[in-house]
LOTIMI-121725 format. One record per residue (C-alpha): residue number from 1; residue in three letters; x, y, z. Coordinates in steps of 0.05 Angstrom, whole numbers, plus 5000, padded with zeros to 4 digits. Each point is the difference from the previous one (the first is absolute). Layout:
// residues N
{n=NUM, res=ala, u=X, v=Y, w=Z}
...
//
This chain:
// residues 127
{n=1, res=unk, u=6459, v=1536, w=4708}
{n=2, res=unk, u=4962, v=5045, w=4954}
{n=3, res=unk, u=4934, v=5037, w=5007}
{n=4, res=unk, u=4939, v=4969, w=4968}
{n=5, res=unk, u=4961, v=5048, w=4957}
{n=6, res=unk, u=4927, v=4980, w=5009}
{n=7, res=unk, u=4975, v=5041, w=4941}
{n=8, res=unk, u=5052, v=4970, w=4954}
{n=9, res=unk, u=4982, v=4929, w=5023}
{n=10, res=unk, u=4925, v=5014, w=4990}
{n=11, res=unk, u=5015, v=5025, w=4929}
{n=12, res=unk, u=5027, v=4932, w=4982}
{n=13, res=unk, u=4934, v=4964, w=4999}
{n=14, res=unk, u=4927, v=5014, w=4982}
{n=15, res=unk, u=4962, v=4937, w=5020}
{n=16, res=unk, u=4953, v=4998, w=5059}
{n=17, res=unk, u=4998, v=4953, w=5060}
{n=18, res=unk, u=5070, v=4974, w=4984}
{n=19, res=unk, u=5048, v=5021, w=5055}
{n=20, res=unk, u=5073, v=5015, w=4986}
{n=21, res=unk, u=5051, v=4987, w=5055}
{n=22, res=unk, u=5048, v=5058, w=5010}
{n=23, res=unk, u=5034, v=4980, w=5066}
{n=24, res=unk, u=5006, v=4947, w=5054}
{n=25, res=unk, u=5003, v=5018, w=5074}
{n=26, res=unk, u=5005, v=4950, w=5057}
{n=27, res=unk, u=4959, v=4946, w=4965}
{n=28, res=unk, u=4950, v=5050, w=4972}
{n=29, res=unk, u=4993, v=5023, w=4929}
{n=30, res=unk, u=4987, v=5072, w=4979}
{n=31, res=unk, u=4957, v=5000, w=4937}
{n=32, res=unk, u=4970, v=5051, w=4953}
{n=33, res=unk, u=4933, v=4986, w=4967}
{n=34, res=unk, u=4948, v=5037, w=4959}
{n=35, res=unk, u=4927, v=4991, w=5017}
{n=36, res=unk, u=4941, v=5010, w=4953}
{n=37, res=unk, u=4932, v=4970, w=5009}
{n=38, res=unk, u=4985, v=4947, w=5053}
{n=39, res=unk, u=5045, v=4945, w=5025}
{n=40, res=unk, u=4978, v=4933, w=5027}
{n=41, res=unk, u=4974, v=4989, w=5070}
{n=42, res=unk, u=5054, v=4964, w=5041}
{n=43, res=unk, u=5036, v=4996, w=5066}
{n=44, res=unk, u=5069, v=4978, w=5024}
{n=45, res=unk, u=4996, v=4953, w=5059}
{n=46, res=unk, u=5071, v=5012, w=5024}
{n=47, res=unk, u=5019, v=5068, w=4974}
{n=48, res=unk, u=4984, v=5074, w=5011}
{n=49, res=unk, u=5004, v=5045, w=4938}
{n=50, res=unk, u=5018, v=5074, w=4998}
{n=51, res=unk, u=4973, v=5044, w=4943}
{n=52, res=unk, u=5028, v=5071, w=4989}
{n=53, res=unk, u=4966, v=5044, w=4948}
{n=54, res=unk, u=5053, v=5034, w=4957}
{n=55, res=unk, u=4955, v=5030, w=4947}
{n=56, res=unk, u=4924, v=5003, w=4993}
{n=57, res=unk, u=4951, v=4967, w=5047}
{n=58, res=unk, u=4965, v=4934, w=5013}
{n=59, res=unk, u=4950, v=4968, w=5046}
{n=60, res=unk, u=5018, v=4940, w=5044}
{n=61, res=unk, u=4936, v=4961, w=5006}
{n=62, res=unk, u=4987, v=4954, w=5058}
{n=63, res=unk, u=4938, v=4956, w=5008}
{n=64, res=unk, u=4970, v=5048, w=5051}
{n=65, res=unk, u=5029, v=5068, w=4980}
{n=66, res=unk, u=5045, v=5038, w=4952}
{n=67, res=unk, u=5059, v=5047, w=5010}
{n=68, res=unk, u=5016, v=5056, w=4950}
{n=69, res=unk, u=5074, v=5012, w=4990}
{n=70, res=unk, u=5034, v=5057, w=4964}
{n=71, res=unk, u=5071, v=5020, w=4982}
{n=72, res=unk, u=5044, v=5001, w=5061}
{n=73, res=unk, u=4956, v=4953, w=5041}
{n=74, res=unk, u=5010, v=4928, w=5019}
{n=75, res=unk, u=4963, v=4941, w=5030}
{n=76, res=unk, u=5023, v=4935, w=5031}
{n=77, res=unk, u=4953, v=4941, w=4989}
{n=78, res=unk, u=5009, v=4950, w=5056}
{n=79, res=unk, u=5010, v=4927, w=4985}
{n=80, res=unk, u=4936, v=4961, w=4990}
{n=81, res=unk, u=4957, v=5060, w=4981}
{n=82, res=unk, u=4964, v=4993, w=4934}
{n=83, res=unk, u=5009, v=5060, w=4955}
{n=84, res=unk, u=5004, v=5026, w=4929}
{n=85, res=unk, u=5028, v=5064, w=4972}
{n=86, res=unk, u=4957, v=5039, w=4950}
{n=87, res=unk, u=5024, v=5059, w=4959}
{n=88, res=unk, u=4953, v=5041, w=4957}
{n=89, res=unk, u=5060, v=5030, w=4963}
{n=90, res=unk, u=5071, v=4975, w=4996}
{n=91, res=unk, u=5041, v=5010, w=5063}
{n=92, res=unk, u=5070, v=4980, w=5021}
{n=93, res=unk, u=5012, v=4964, w=5066}
{n=94, res=unk, u=5060, v=4975, w=5039}
{n=95, res=unk, u=4991, v=4934, w=5036}
{n=96, res=unk, u=5041, v=4970, w=5056}
{n=97, res=unk, u=4987, v=4927, w=5013}
{n=98, res=unk, u=5037, v=4935, w=5014}
{n=99, res=unk, u=5044, v=4974, w=4944}
{n=100, res=unk, u=4963, v=4952, w=4954}
{n=101, res=unk, u=4930, v=5020, w=5022}
{n=102, res=unk, u=4948, v=4987, w=4946}
{n=103, res=unk, u=4958, v=5061, w=4985}
{n=104, res=unk, u=4936, v=4959, w=4997}
{n=105, res=unk, u=5015, v=4969, w=5069}
{n=106, res=unk, u=4952, v=4943, w=5015}
{n=107, res=unk, u=4954, v=5020, w=4943}
{n=108, res=unk, u=4993, v=4962, w=4936}
{n=109, res=unk, u=5061, v=5003, w=4955}
{n=110, res=unk, u=4990, v=5039, w=4936}
{n=111, res=unk, u=5039, v=5034, w=4945}
{n=112, res=unk, u=5013, v=5055, w=5051}
{n=113, res=unk, u=5033, v=4954, w=5051}
{n=114, res=unk, u=5073, v=5017, w=5012}
{n=115, res=unk, u=5050, v=5010, w=5055}
{n=116, res=unk, u=5030, v=5057, w=4960}
{n=117, res=unk, u=5060, v=5005, w=4954}
{n=118, res=unk, u=5064, v=5039, w=5010}
{n=119, res=unk, u=5002, v=5062, w=4957}
{n=120, res=unk, u=5067, v=5003, w=4964}
{n=121, res=unk, u=5036, v=5065, w=4986}
{n=122, res=unk, u=4997, v=4986, w=4925}
{n=123, res=unk, u=4927, v=4974, w=4998}
{n=124, res=unk, u=4959, v=5034, w=4946}
{n=125, res=unk, u=4929, v=5023, w=5013}
{n=126, res=unk, u=4950, v=4945, w=4987}
{n=127, res=unk, u=4925, v=4993, w=5000}
//
C-alpha cells in the first residue's frame, strides 16, 4: 500500500468532464475530474454520487434549486435526482460512485459519456 498523491494525479490530465479512477473501495470507484463549463442534465436511477471539491468551486444545479460548493465542501446527490454540475472556472473534484457508473447516467450518450479510466502512474498529461 502506498499513499495516493491527489495533486500529482490531477497534474496528469487536463481535459474536462473525463473522470480518472484512482482507487476502488468496496465496489465503489474513487475518481478525480476537472470541471469547466456546464455538464449535461442527468440522473442515476440506482446510484448515489458523492462530489468533494478539491480546488476551486462549482454549482450543483437541480431542477428546483442550486447549491454552491467551494474547496473543502461536498455534496451527495441521491439516486434518481436530476442534476448537472456547472463551473464558471476550472475546478477539481473527487467523485465516489459505484464501479462502472456512466457519468451521463440516464441522459443521452455523448462524446462526454464515460465510466472513467484508470490513471496510470506513467500516464502523460493529455488534453
